[in-house]
N, CA and C atoms as an extended XYZ file, in Angstrom:
507
Properties=species:S:1:pos:R:3:atomname:S:1:resname:S:1:resid:I:1 pbc="F F F"
N       -51.718      -46.610        9.092 N   UNK     1
C       -51.435      -45.296        8.588 CA  UNK     1
C       -52.461      -44.294        9.110 C   UNK     1
N       -53.742      -44.733        9.172 N   UNK     2
C       -54.805      -43.864        9.649 CA  UNK     2
C       -54.640      -43.536       11.120 C   UNK     2
N       -54.144      -44.498       11.905 N   UNK     3
C       -53.953      -44.278       13.344 CA  UNK     3
C       -52.838      -43.259       13.580 C   UNK     3
N       -51.743      -43.349       12.816 N   UNK     4
C       -50.618      -42.427       12.971 CA  UNK     4
C       -51.048      -41.014       12.604 C   UNK     4
N       -51.792      -40.868       11.513 N   UNK     5
C       -52.252      -39.569       11.072 CA  UNK     5
C       -53.213      -38.957       12.088 C   UNK     5
N       -54.105      -39.757       12.627 N   UNK     6
C       -55.041      -39.258       13.643 CA  UNK     6
C       -54.303      -38.850       14.907 C   UNK     6
N       -53.294      -39.626       15.314 N   UNK     7
C       -52.511      -39.288       16.508 CA  UNK     7
C       -51.753      -37.993       16.294 C   UNK     7
N       -51.201      -37.807       15.104 N   UNK     8
C       -50.446      -36.587       14.813 CA  UNK     8
C       -51.376      -35.382       14.833 C   UNK     8
N       -52.589      -35.527       14.298 N   UNK     9
C       -53.541      -34.435       14.304 CA  UNK     9
C       -53.987      -34.101       15.731 C   UNK     9
N       -54.120      -35.092       16.549 N   UNK    10
C       -54.529      -34.857       17.941 CA  UNK    10
C       -53.432      -34.102       18.689 C   UNK    10
N       -52.188      -34.465       18.476 N   UNK    11
C       -51.065      -33.793       19.153 CA  UNK    11
C       -50.972      -32.345       18.675 C   UNK    11
N       -51.131      -32.136       17.383 N   UNK    12
C       -51.082      -30.793       16.831 CA  UNK    12
C       -52.214      -29.938       17.395 C   UNK    12
N       -53.385      -30.506       17.540 N   UNK    13
C       -54.542      -29.793       18.100 CA  UNK    13
C       -54.263      -29.376       19.537 C   UNK    13
N       -53.641      -30.260       20.340 N   UNK    14
C       -53.299      -29.927       21.728 CA  UNK    14
C       -52.287      -28.782       21.792 C   UNK    14
N       -51.300      -28.809       20.921 N   UNK    15
C       -50.270      -27.748       20.913 CA  UNK    15
C       -50.895      -26.413       20.559 C   UNK    15
N       -51.738      -26.387       19.523 N   UNK    16
C       -52.377      -25.139       19.099 CA  UNK    16
C       -53.287      -24.573       20.183 C   UNK    16
N       -54.037      -25.423       20.876 N   UNK    17
C       -54.920      -24.916       21.927 CA  UNK    17
C       -54.119      -24.397       23.112 C   UNK    17
N       -52.965      -24.995       23.412 N   UNK    18
C       -52.119      -24.513       24.508 CA  UNK    18
C       -51.547      -23.146       24.168 C   UNK    18
N       -51.166      -22.944       22.919 N   UNK    19
C       -50.602      -21.659       22.499 CA  UNK    19
C       -51.662      -20.567       22.510 C   UNK    19
N       -52.877      -20.926       22.154 N   UNK    20
C       -53.947      -19.928       22.092 CA  UNK    20
C       -54.330      -19.435       23.469 C   UNK    20
N       -54.198      -20.274       24.520 N   UNK    21
C       -54.597      -19.869       25.865 CA  UNK    21
C       -53.445      -19.297       26.669 C   UNK    21
N       -52.230      -19.353       26.166 N   UNK    22
C       -51.081      -18.824       26.907 CA  UNK    22
C       -51.131      -17.310       26.905 C   UNK    22
N       -50.680      -16.706       27.993 N   UNK    23
C       -50.669      -15.251       28.116 CA  UNK    23
C       -49.587      -14.678       27.213 C   UNK    23
N       -49.857      -13.580       26.553 N   UNK    24
C       -48.841      -12.979       25.681 CA  UNK    24
C       -47.688      -12.422       26.507 C   UNK    24
N       -46.496      -12.448       25.927 N   UNK    25
C       -45.302      -11.931       26.583 CA  UNK    25
C       -45.186      -10.455       26.238 C   UNK    25
N       -45.026       -9.604       27.267 N   UNK    26
C       -44.915       -8.172       27.053 CA  UNK    26
C       -43.533       -7.742       27.522 C   UNK    26
N       -42.833       -7.024       26.665 N   UNK    27
C       -41.523       -6.491       27.049 CA  UNK    27
C       -41.604       -4.976       27.010 C   UNK    27
N       -40.936       -4.338       27.969 N   UNK    28
C       -40.978       -2.881       28.025 CA  UNK    28
C       -39.630       -2.270       27.658 C   UNK    28
N       -38.546       -3.015       27.749 N   UNK    29
C       -37.224       -2.478       27.429 CA  UNK    29
C       -36.982       -2.586       25.927 C   UNK    29
N       -36.319       -1.577       25.383 N   UNK    30
C       -35.951       -1.604       23.971 CA  UNK    30
C       -34.531       -2.139       23.858 C   UNK    30
N       -34.373       -3.196       23.126 N   UNK    31
C       -33.053       -3.811       22.972 CA  UNK    31
C       -32.321       -3.170       21.804 C   UNK    31
N       -30.999       -2.946       21.969 N   UNK    32
C       -30.160       -2.442       20.893 CA  UNK    32
C       -29.683       -3.630       20.072 C   UNK    32
N       -29.890       -3.605       18.768 N   UNK    33
C       -29.448       -4.749       17.962 CA  UNK    33
C       -27.930       -4.886       18.010 C   UNK    33
N       -27.472       -6.095       18.129 N   UNK    34
C       -26.038       -6.382       18.165 CA  UNK    34
C       -25.632       -6.892       16.790 C   UNK    34
N       -24.618       -6.248       16.169 N   UNK    35
C       -24.205       -6.711       14.846 CA  UNK    35
C       -23.601       -8.112       14.938 C   UNK    35
N       -23.766       -8.904       13.902 N   UNK    36
C       -23.212      -10.256       13.940 CA  UNK    36
C       -21.696      -10.226       14.004 C   UNK    36
N       -21.130      -11.181       14.691 N   UNK    37
C       -19.681      -11.300       14.788 CA  UNK    37
C       -19.167      -12.004       13.541 C   UNK    37
N       -18.167      -11.406       12.863 N   UNK    38
C       -17.658      -12.065       11.668 CA  UNK    38
C       -16.989      -13.388       12.024 C   UNK    38
N       -17.100      -14.325       11.126 N   UNK    39
C       -16.472      -15.628       11.332 CA  UNK    39
C       -14.998      -15.513       10.993 C   UNK    39
N       -14.153      -15.931       11.918 N   UNK    40
C       -12.711      -15.888       11.694 CA  UNK    40
C       -12.281      -17.125       10.920 C   UNK    40
N       -11.451      -16.907        9.912 N   UNK    41
C       -10.904      -18.032        9.162 CA  UNK    41
C        -9.518      -18.351        9.693 C   UNK    41
N        -8.992      -19.467        9.320 N   UNK    42
C        -7.666      -19.883        9.796 CA  UNK    42
C        -6.589      -18.929        9.310 C   UNK    42
N        -6.694      -18.434        8.086 N   UNK    43
C        -5.708      -17.510        7.540 CA  UNK    43
C        -6.429      -16.288        6.988 C   UNK    43
N        -6.702      -15.287        7.841 N   UNK    44
C        -7.410      -14.114        7.346 CA  UNK    44
C        -6.552      -13.342        6.352 C   UNK    44
N        -7.138      -12.972        5.235 N   UNK    45
C        -6.439      -12.193        4.217 CA  UNK    45
C        -7.190      -10.881        4.067 C   UNK    45
N        -6.529       -9.764        4.426 N   UNK    46
C        -7.233       -8.491        4.307 CA  UNK    46
C        -7.458       -8.153        2.844 C   UNK    46
N        -8.626       -7.652        2.507 N   UNK    47
C        -8.885       -7.300        1.114 CA  UNK    47
C        -8.115       -6.050        0.725 C   UNK    47
N        -7.820       -5.928       -0.566 N   UNK    48
C        -7.167       -4.737       -1.068 CA  UNK    48
C        -8.189       -3.613       -1.053 C   UNK    48
N        -7.851       -2.459       -0.458 N   UNK    49
C        -8.791       -1.348       -0.487 CA  UNK    49
C        -9.126       -0.979       -1.933 C   UNK    49
N       -10.372       -0.654       -2.194 N   UNK    50
C       -10.774       -0.303       -3.544 CA  UNK    50
C       -11.382        1.081       -3.533 C   UNK    50
N       -10.799        2.075       -4.113 N   UNK    51
C        -9.410        2.029       -4.557 CA  UNK    51
C        -8.486        2.189       -3.365 C   UNK    51
N        -7.280        1.665       -3.471 N   UNK    52
C        -6.354        1.796       -2.351 CA  UNK    52
C        -5.873        3.238       -2.262 C   UNK    52
N        -5.528        3.681       -1.041 N   UNK    53
C        -5.108        5.073       -0.862 CA  UNK    53
C        -3.786        5.332       -1.590 C   UNK    53
N        -3.708        6.471       -2.243 N   UNK    54
C        -2.525        6.805       -3.031 CA  UNK    54
C        -2.359        8.326       -3.001 C   UNK    54
N        -1.129        8.796       -2.865 N   UNK    55
C        -0.861       10.227       -2.881 CA  UNK    55
C        -1.393       10.828       -4.181 C   UNK    55
N        -1.900       12.049       -4.121 N   UNK    56
C        -2.554       12.671       -5.268 CA  UNK    56
C        -1.642       12.814       -6.485 C   UNK    56
N        -0.346       12.986       -6.274 N   UNK    57
C         0.539       13.185       -7.422 CA  UNK    57
C         1.081       11.872       -7.988 C   UNK    57
N         0.779       10.741       -7.361 N   UNK    58
C         1.272        9.449       -7.828 CA  UNK    58
C         0.273        8.806       -8.789 C   UNK    58
N         0.796        8.041       -9.728 N   UNK    59
C        -0.020        7.292      -10.680 CA  UNK    59
C        -0.229        5.897      -10.107 C   UNK    59
N        -1.474        5.487       -9.973 N   UNK    60
C        -1.819        4.179       -9.400 CA  UNK    60
C        -1.553        3.086      -10.433 C   UNK    60
N        -0.780        2.046      -10.025 N   UNK    61
C        -0.522        0.917      -10.918 CA  UNK    61
C        -0.845       -0.391      -10.194 C   UNK    61
N        -1.116       -1.426      -10.963 N   UNK    62
C        -1.475       -2.741      -10.429 CA  UNK    62
C        -0.289       -3.697      -10.533 C   UNK    62
N        -0.298       -4.722       -9.692 N   UNK    63
C         0.727       -5.757       -9.706 CA  UNK    63
C         0.566       -6.611      -10.961 C   UNK    63
N         1.672       -7.108      -11.487 N   UNK    64
C         1.736       -8.043      -12.618 CA  UNK    64
C         1.220       -7.465      -13.931 C   UNK    64
N         1.243       -6.165      -14.070 N   UNK    65
C         0.889       -5.538      -15.343 CA  UNK    65
C         2.073       -4.722      -15.824 C   UNK    65
N         2.379       -4.844      -17.099 N   UNK    66
C         3.475       -4.070      -17.696 CA  UNK    66
C         2.951       -2.693      -18.113 C   UNK    66
N         3.710       -1.667      -17.769 N   UNK    67
C         3.348       -0.305      -18.130 CA  UNK    67
C         4.425        0.243      -19.061 C   UNK    67
N         4.028        0.551      -20.296 N   UNK    68
C         4.935        1.171      -21.263 CA  UNK    68
C         4.861        2.674      -21.033 C   UNK    68
N         5.959        3.262      -20.592 N   UNK    69
C         5.970        4.666      -20.206 CA  UNK    69
C         7.044        5.427      -20.969 C   UNK    69
N         7.031        6.746      -20.839 N   UNK    70
C         8.058        7.593      -21.435 CA  UNK    70
C         8.404        8.694      -20.452 C   UNK    70
N         9.679        8.790      -20.118 N   UNK    71
C        10.143        9.845      -19.223 CA  UNK    71
C        10.582       11.030      -20.059 C   UNK    71
N         9.961       12.172      -19.826 N   UNK    72
C        10.292       13.385      -20.566 CA  UNK    72
C        11.634       13.950      -20.113 C   UNK    72
N        12.262       14.726      -20.992 N   UNK    73
C        13.482       15.461      -20.628 CA  UNK    73
C        13.076       16.697      -19.835 C   UNK    73
N        13.929       17.105      -18.902 N   UNK    74
C        13.626       18.279      -18.094 CA  UNK    74
C        14.907       18.885      -17.552 C   UNK    74
N        14.866       20.168      -17.281 N   UNK    75
C        16.003       20.850      -16.673 CA  UNK    75
C        15.952       20.772      -15.151 C   UNK    75
N        14.782       20.389      -14.587 N   UNK    76
C        14.640       20.311      -13.135 CA  UNK    76
C        14.461       18.859      -12.701 C   UNK    76
N        14.783       18.605      -11.440 N   UNK    77
C        14.599       17.250      -10.918 CA  UNK    77
C        13.126       16.870      -10.920 C   UNK    77
N        12.258       17.795      -10.503 N   UNK    78
C        10.829       17.518      -10.426 CA  UNK    78
C        10.243       17.140      -11.778 C   UNK    78
N        10.808       17.665      -12.852 N   UNK    79
C        10.298       17.363      -14.191 CA  UNK    79
C        10.905       16.114      -14.802 C   UNK    79
N        11.898       15.540      -14.144 N   UNK    80
C        12.610       14.403      -14.741 CA  UNK    80
C        12.259       13.072      -14.090 C   UNK    80
N        11.189       13.028      -13.289 N   UNK    81
C        10.787       11.754      -12.696 CA  UNK    81
C         9.275       11.576      -12.784 C   UNK    81
N         8.857       10.330      -12.621 N   UNK    82
C         7.443        9.984      -12.541 CA  UNK    82
C         7.243        9.188      -11.264 C   UNK    82
N         6.185        9.500      -10.528 N   UNK    83
C         5.893        8.840       -9.258 CA  UNK    83
C         4.683        7.924       -9.426 C   UNK    83
N         4.821        6.682       -8.962 N   UNK    84
C         3.762        5.677       -9.034 CA  UNK    84
C         3.458        5.182       -7.620 C   UNK    84
N         2.310        4.536       -7.461 N   UNK    85
C         2.026        3.835       -6.213 CA  UNK    85
C         1.326        2.521       -6.537 C   UNK    85
N         1.552        1.536       -5.671 N   UNK    86
C         0.913        0.234       -5.821 CA  UNK    86
C         0.606       -0.335       -4.454 C   UNK    86
N        -0.358       -1.254       -4.387 N   UNK    87
C        -0.757       -1.905       -3.139 CA  UNK    87
C        -0.134       -3.285       -3.076 C   UNK    87
N         0.552       -3.590       -1.969 N   UNK    88
C         1.124       -4.917       -1.748 CA  UNK    88
C         0.290       -5.593       -0.657 C   UNK    88
N        -0.294       -6.757       -0.955 N   UNK    89
C        -1.177       -7.422        0.016 CA  UNK    89
C        -0.402       -8.128        1.115 C   UNK    89
N        -1.101       -8.441        2.191 N   UNK    90
C        -0.547       -9.206        3.314 CA  UNK    90
C        -0.099      -10.582        2.798 C   UNK    90
N         1.046      -11.048        3.254 N   UNK    91
C         1.531      -12.378        2.893 CA  UNK    91
C         2.335      -12.419        1.609 C   UNK    91
N         2.513      -11.270        0.959 N   UNK    92
C         3.305      -11.248       -0.283 CA  UNK    92
C         4.777      -11.494        0.035 C   UNK    92
N         5.451      -12.125       -0.903 N   UNK    93
C         6.898      -12.352       -0.781 CA  UNK    93
C         7.566      -11.880       -2.063 C   UNK    93
N         8.810      -11.531       -1.934 N   UNK    94
C         9.643      -11.165       -3.085 CA  UNK    94
C         8.993      -10.117       -3.988 C   UNK    94
N         8.755       -8.963       -3.415 N   UNK    95
C         8.317       -7.825       -4.216 CA  UNK    95
C         9.469       -7.455       -5.138 C   UNK    95
N         9.188       -7.413       -6.433 N   UNK    96
C        10.225       -7.074       -7.411 CA  UNK    96
C         9.687       -5.994       -8.339 C   UNK    96
N        10.398       -4.873       -8.396 N   UNK    97
C        10.043       -3.761       -9.272 CA  UNK    97
C        11.172       -3.618      -10.286 C   UNK    97
N        10.812       -3.625      -11.566 N   UNK    98
C        11.817       -3.587      -12.634 CA  UNK    98
C        11.484       -2.494      -13.636 C   UNK    98
N        12.531       -1.787      -14.064 N   UNK    99
C        12.436       -0.819      -15.149 CA  UNK    99
C        13.369       -1.320      -16.241 C   UNK    99
N        12.825       -1.563      -17.435 N   UNK   100
C        13.624       -2.096      -18.542 CA  UNK   100
C        13.293       -1.343      -19.828 C   UNK   100
N        14.030       -1.665      -20.902 N   UNK   101
C        13.787       -1.044      -22.202 CA  UNK   101
C        14.206        0.413      -22.251 C   UNK   101
N        15.284        0.762      -21.579 N   UNK   102
C        15.720        2.148      -21.437 CA  UNK   102
C        16.556        2.617      -22.623 C   UNK   102
N        16.515        3.927      -22.874 N   UNK   103
C        17.404        4.566      -23.855 CA  UNK   103
C        18.222        5.669      -23.194 C   UNK   103
N        18.075        5.828      -21.882 N   UNK   104
C        18.851        6.787      -21.094 CA  UNK   104
C        19.059        6.156      -19.717 C   UNK   104
N        19.887        6.796      -18.899 N   UNK   105
C        20.189        6.274      -17.555 CA  UNK   105
C        19.039        6.631      -16.612 C   UNK   105
N        18.123        5.679      -16.411 N   UNK   106
C        17.021        5.869      -15.473 CA  UNK   106
C        17.341        5.153      -14.175 C   UNK   106
N        16.913        5.719      -13.054 N   UNK   107
C        17.108        5.108      -11.744 CA  UNK   107
C        15.744        4.821      -11.126 C   UNK   107
N        15.748        3.959      -10.108 N   UNK   108
C        14.524        3.460       -9.503 CA  UNK   108
C        14.619        3.588       -7.989 C   UNK   108
N        13.628        4.220       -7.356 N   UNK   109
C        13.590        4.399       -5.910 CA  UNK   109
C        12.229        3.967       -5.384 C   UNK   109
N        12.223        3.258       -4.242 N   UNK   110
C        10.983        2.813       -3.603 CA  UNK   110
C        10.959        3.263       -2.162 C   UNK   110
N         9.769        3.589       -1.674 N   UNK   111
C         9.599        3.959       -0.276 CA  UNK   111
C         8.133        3.773        0.102 C   UNK   111
N         7.876        3.750        1.412 N   UNK   112
C         6.509        3.682        1.924 CA  UNK   112
C         5.904        5.069        2.075 C   UNK   112
N         6.741        6.099        1.997 N   UNK   113
C         6.335        7.489        2.197 CA  UNK   113
C         6.469        8.250        0.882 C   UNK   113
N         5.362        8.725        0.359 N   UNK   114
C         5.387        9.465       -0.906 CA  UNK   114
C         6.221       10.728       -0.785 C   UNK   114
N         6.249       11.335        0.387 N   UNK   115
C         6.999       12.570        0.583 CA  UNK   115
C         8.487       12.405        0.392 C   UNK   115
N         8.997       11.208        0.608 N   UNK   116
C        10.435       10.979        0.447 CA  UNK   116
C        10.790       10.830       -1.022 C   UNK   116
N        10.111        9.952       -1.734 N   UNK   117
C        10.469        9.725       -3.132 CA  UNK   117
C         9.919       10.787       -4.076 C   UNK   117
N         9.032       11.632       -3.614 N   UNK   118
C         8.458       12.658       -4.492 CA  UNK   118
C         9.383       13.849       -4.693 C   UNK   118
N        10.340       14.047       -3.818 N   UNK   119
C        11.144       15.265       -3.917 CA  UNK   119
C        12.653       15.042       -3.918 C   UNK   119
N        13.102       13.815       -3.748 N   UNK   120
C        14.539       13.561       -3.703 CA  UNK   120
C        14.859       12.267       -4.438 C   UNK   120
N        16.128       12.090       -4.736 N   UNK   121
C        16.562       10.831       -5.356 CA  UNK   121
C        17.017        9.891       -4.245 C   UNK   121
N        16.053        9.518       -3.425 N   UNK   122
C        16.325        8.664       -2.284 CA  UNK   122
C        15.078        7.859       -1.981 C   UNK   122
N        15.278        6.657       -1.438 N   UNK   123
C        14.172        5.837       -0.974 CA  UNK   123
C        14.740        4.757       -0.070 C   UNK   123
N        13.886        4.060        0.665 N   UNK   124
C        14.369        2.951        1.499 CA  UNK   124
C        15.046        1.888        0.657 C   UNK   124
N        14.568        1.736       -0.579 N   UNK   125
C        15.153        0.765       -1.508 CA  UNK   125
C        15.440        1.497       -2.808 C   UNK   125
N        16.571        1.145       -3.448 N   UNK   126
C        16.910        1.833       -4.689 CA  UNK   126
C        17.768        0.967       -5.596 C   UNK   126
N        17.720        1.309       -6.873 N   UNK   127
C        18.601        0.737       -7.879 CA  UNK   127
C        19.034        1.905       -8.749 C   UNK   127
N        20.289        2.261       -8.636 N   UNK   128
C        20.816        3.417       -9.349 CA  UNK   128
C        22.147        3.044       -9.999 C   UNK   128
N        22.085        2.066      -10.891 N   UNK   129
C        23.300        1.622      -11.574 CA  UNK   129
C        23.733        2.656      -12.615 C   UNK   129
N        25.026        2.705      -12.893 N   UNK   130
C        25.536        3.608      -13.921 CA  UNK   130
C        25.178        3.085      -15.303 C   UNK   130
N        24.817        3.993      -16.183 N   UNK   131
C        24.588        3.635      -17.577 CA  UNK   131
C        23.163        3.211      -17.868 C   UNK   131
N        22.993        2.775      -19.107 N   UNK   132
C        21.676        2.387      -19.602 CA  UNK   132
C        21.504        0.891      -19.372 C   UNK   132
N        21.099        0.547      -18.156 N   UNK   133
C        20.907       -0.853      -17.785 CA  UNK   133
C        19.564       -1.009      -17.078 C   UNK   133
N        19.029       -2.228      -17.118 N   UNK   134
C        17.787       -2.526      -16.409 CA  UNK   134
C        17.993       -2.287      -14.917 C   UNK   134
N        17.033       -1.634      -14.303 N   UNK   135
C        17.090       -1.372      -12.861 CA  UNK   135
C        16.051       -2.249      -12.164 C   UNK   135
N        16.454       -2.918      -11.067 N   UNK   136
C        15.545       -3.796      -10.334 CA  UNK   136
C        15.731       -3.614       -8.839 C   UNK   136
N        14.625       -3.552       -8.120 N   UNK   137
C        14.627       -3.543       -6.657 CA  UNK   137
C        13.829       -4.759       -6.211 C   UNK   137
N        14.412       -5.550       -5.287 N   UNK   138
C        13.727       -6.721       -4.737 CA  UNK   138
C        13.645       -6.578       -3.225 C   UNK   138
N        12.450       -6.790       -2.676 N   UNK   139
C        12.232       -6.756       -1.228 CA  UNK   139
C        11.707       -8.138       -0.851 C   UNK   139
N        12.523       -8.965       -0.145 N   UNK   140
C        12.135      -10.359        0.134 CA  UNK   140
C        10.851      -10.516        0.939 C   UNK   140
N        10.657       -9.740        1.975 N   UNK   141
C         9.475       -9.860        2.845 CA  UNK   141
C         8.829       -8.479        3.007 C   UNK   141
N         8.115       -8.012        1.985 N   UNK   142
C         7.519       -6.670        2.080 CA  UNK   142
C         6.352       -6.638        3.060 C   UNK   142
N         6.182       -5.505        3.703 N   UNK   143
C         5.011       -5.286        4.558 CA  UNK   143
C         3.817       -4.989        3.661 C   UNK   143
N         2.643       -5.309        4.113 N   UNK   144
C         1.428       -4.986        3.353 CA  UNK   144
C         1.220       -3.482        3.373 C   UNK   144
N         0.741       -2.950        2.275 N   UNK   145
C         0.427       -1.531        2.218 CA  UNK   145
C         0.803       -0.905        0.890 C   UNK   145
N         0.784        0.421        0.881 N   UNK   146
C         1.070        1.190       -0.321 CA  UNK   146
C         2.577        1.420       -0.424 C   UNK   146
N         3.107        1.175       -1.616 N   UNK   147
C         4.514        1.446       -1.916 CA  UNK   147
C         4.567        2.493       -3.013 C   UNK   147
N         5.487        3.446       -2.851 N   UNK   148
C         5.680        4.495       -3.842 CA  UNK   148
C         6.945        4.195       -4.629 C   UNK   148
N         6.859        4.377       -5.935 N   UNK   149
C         7.942        4.048       -6.859 CA  UNK   149
C         8.258        5.300       -7.662 C   UNK   149
N         9.534        5.669       -7.665 N   UNK   150
C         9.962        6.811       -8.472 CA  UNK   150
C        10.894        6.307       -9.565 C   UNK   150
N        10.593        6.671      -10.811 N   UNK   151
C        11.486        6.411      -11.940 CA  UNK   151
C        12.003        7.778      -12.362 C   UNK   151
N        13.323        7.946      -12.333 N   UNK   152
C        13.912        9.258      -12.611 CA  UNK   152
C        15.002        9.136      -13.675 C   UNK   152
N        15.079       10.141      -14.539 N   UNK   153
C        16.147       10.220      -15.532 CA  UNK   153
C        17.337       10.902      -14.873 C   UNK   153
N        18.363       10.117      -14.574 N   UNK   154
C        19.533       10.616      -13.856 CA  UNK   154
C        20.164       11.806      -14.586 C   UNK   154
N        20.274       11.712      -15.910 N   UNK   155
C        20.899       12.786      -16.691 CA  UNK   155
C        19.872       13.768      -17.241 C   UNK   155
N        18.608       13.588      -16.839 N   UNK   156
C        17.499       14.427      -17.271 CA  UNK   156
C        17.264       14.343      -18.784 C   UNK   156
N        17.521       13.146      -19.346 N   UNK   157
C        17.308       12.893      -20.764 CA  UNK   157
C        16.027       12.084      -20.947 C   UNK   157
N        15.372       12.208      -22.101 N   UNK   158
C        14.140       11.449      -22.337 CA  UNK   158
C        14.445        9.970      -22.581 C   UNK   158
N        13.475        9.121      -22.214 N   UNK   159
C        13.651        7.688      -22.447 CA  UNK   159
C        12.321        6.957      -22.314 C   UNK   159
N        12.067        6.016      -23.222 N   UNK   160
C        10.948        5.098      -22.991 CA  UNK   160
C        11.390        4.066      -21.963 C   UNK   160
N        10.440        3.433      -21.313 N   UNK   161
C        10.761        2.344      -20.387 CA  UNK   161
C         9.524        1.520      -20.118 C   UNK   161
N         9.761        0.305      -19.607 N   UNK   162
C         8.683       -0.592      -19.183 CA  UNK   162
C         8.811       -0.767      -17.681 C   UNK   162
N         7.718       -0.540      -16.967 N   UNK   163
C         7.680       -0.698      -15.512 CA  UNK   163
C         6.843       -1.932      -15.189 C   UNK   163
N         7.385       -2.797      -14.337 N   UNK   164
C         6.680       -4.017      -13.933 CA  UNK   164
C         6.868       -4.233      -12.440 C   UNK   164
N         5.759       -4.499      -11.728 N   UNK   165
C         5.787       -4.819      -10.309 CA  UNK   165
C         5.238       -6.235      -10.158 C   UNK   165
N         6.030       -7.133       -9.549 N   UNK   166
C         5.616       -8.518       -9.326 CA  UNK   166
C         5.795       -8.902       -7.872 C   UNK   166
N         4.993       -9.868       -7.408 N   UNK   167
C         5.141      -10.458       -6.072 CA  UNK   167
C         4.871      -11.948       -6.166 C   UNK   167
N         5.308      -12.674       -5.134 N   UNK   168
C         4.905      -14.060       -4.944 CA  UNK   168
C         3.961      -14.076       -3.773 C   UNK   168
N         2.866      -14.841       -3.881 N   UNK   169
C         1.912      -14.929       -2.763 CA  UNK   169
C         1.927      -16.307       -2.180 C   UNK   169
């Protein structure tokens, strides 16, 4: 044991003396730091922006939460609807938006553009059944991003309702 320890100390002494007599390295160029490259995973999942971008007049809602709402009566179209927005993540399937618990004829419109559903009773996807029935829109393979949802009182009558947005991941 004593021989091994003495040999190790001798080797360490040689290394230290070699380092002490070596000429210092001088660099004159200034290097620009390079940011580390992120590690790629097999299935990259983009994070949901916090907060996700939403048109100023839209109410931000989350997936899988029930919203108990009330649509006011109005003489104008602009006063007879409520505009919402939600974020749908990459890889989501079967986006389903449902309006239930109605006491008046409410309709449901969805679009990727707030400007379309904010001023007209139109959207890329819609459910506008006659009468007081649950309205549902299903999109089997939604694109990731912000979706705008308009709930409108077709006859401009007041009504409570429950709004629910669900997806499969």
